C-alpha positions in Angstrom: 0.0 0.5 0.3 1.5 3.4 -1.2 1.5 6.2 1.7 -0.2 9.8 1.2 2.1 12.3 1.0 1.3 14.6 -1.8 -0.3 18.0 -1.3 -3.3 19.4 -3.5 -3.4 23.2 -4.6 -7.1 24.1 -5.7 -8.0 27.8 -6.7 -4.2 27.8 -8.4 -3.0 30.5 -10.3 0.1 31.3 -12.6 0.0 35.2 -11.0 3.2 35.4 -9.2 1.5 37.5 -6.6 -0.8 35.1 -5.7 -1.0 33.5 -2.4 -1.9 30.2 -4.3 1.4 30.7 -6.0 3.1 31.5 -3.3 2.3 28.5 -1.6 2.9 25.7 -4.6 6.2 27.6 -4.3 7.6 27.1 -0.7 5.4 23.8 -0.8 8.0 22.6 -3.7 10.9 24.4 -1.2 9.5 22.1 1.3 10.1 19.1 -0.8 6.3 18.6 -0.5 5.0 16.6 -3.6 2.4 18.8 -5.8 -0.3 18.5 -8.0 -2.7 21.9 -8.9 -6.0 22.4 -10.5 -6.9 25.9 -11.2 -8.7 27.9 -14.4 -5.8 28.2 -16.6 -3.0 25.6 -17.6 0.7 26.2 -17.1 3.2 25.9 -14.6 4.6 26.7 -11.4 7.9 25.8 -10.6 8.0 22.0 -11.5 3.9 21.9 -10.5 1.6 21.6 -13.7 -1.9 23.5 -13.5 -4.5 21.2 -14.5 -8.0 22.4 -15.7 -10.0 19.3 -14.9 -10.6 17.1 -12.1 -7.8 14.2 -12.2 -8.3 11.5 -10.2 -5.0 11.8 -8.5 -3.9 9.2 -6.1 -1.9 9.7 -3.1 -3.3 12.8 -2.1 -3.0 13.6 2.2 -3.8 17.2 2.6 -6.2 19.2 0.1 -5.0 23.6 0.2 -8.0 25.6 -0.4 -7.9 28.9 -2.3 -11.5 28.7 -3.3 -14.0 31.4 -1.7 -17.0 29.0 -0.3 -19.2 30.0 -3.1 -16.4 28.7 -6.1 -15.6 25.0 -3.2 -19.3 23.5 -4.0 -18.0 22.2 -7.3 -15.7 20.3 -5.7 -17.0 18.7 -3.0 -17.8 15.5 -4.2 -14.5 15.5 -5.9 -12.2 16.1 -2.9 -14.5 13.9 -0.7 -13.8 10.8 -3.4 -10.2 11.9 -2.9 -10.2 11.0 0.3 -7.4 13.3 1.9 -6.2 13.4 5.4 -6.8 16.7 5.5 -8.2 19.5 3.9 -6.6 23.6 4.7 -9.3 26.5 4.5 -6.7 29.1 4.0 -7.9 32.7 5.5 -10.9 33.7 3.3 -12.1 30.1 2.1 -13.5 29.0 5.2 -16.8 27.1 5.1 -18.8 25.6 8.1 -21.1 23.5 5.7 -18.0 21.8 4.1 -15.8 21.6 7.5 -19.5 18.9 8.7 -19.7 17.2 5.1 -15.4 16.6 5.4 -16.0 15.8 9.0 -18.9 13.1 8.5 -16.5 11.0 6.1 -13.5 11.0 7.9 -11.3 14.2 6.6 -9.4 16.6 9.1 -10.0 20.3 9.0 -7.5 22.7 9.4 -8.3 26.5 9.2 -5.1 27.7 9.1 -2.7 29.1 6.5 -0.3 26.7 4.4 2.8 29.4 4.1 2.6 30.0 7.9 2.2 26.2 8.2 5.2 25.6 6.1 7.3 28.9 7.8 7.0 27.7 11.3 7.5 23.6 10.3 3.4 22.4 11.2 2.7 21.4 7.8 
């Protein structure tokens, strides 16, 4: 059985000033295997941003950079990936989704991926 150890960034952006873009770079700086889904295809560092919902395997952590209204389209997808946890970055807080995730045995972490990485709590 393979160990789940990958991070999926949902709401990834090609724009260097976006937090999702910075998060991808910091995840890679910390040797985290990283996948990404966004509105536009492209690459950040060595991470390809996908524009479709791929059936990724081994996702340990999903880190969200989507506002709660945009998250609705991803509920079933994220639950189906069965990650260990979902990180809700600032501005993505969504109590309705928290409940759904917890009911499916998925940890909810309301935190900032960048802060978790910079304080070795990731």
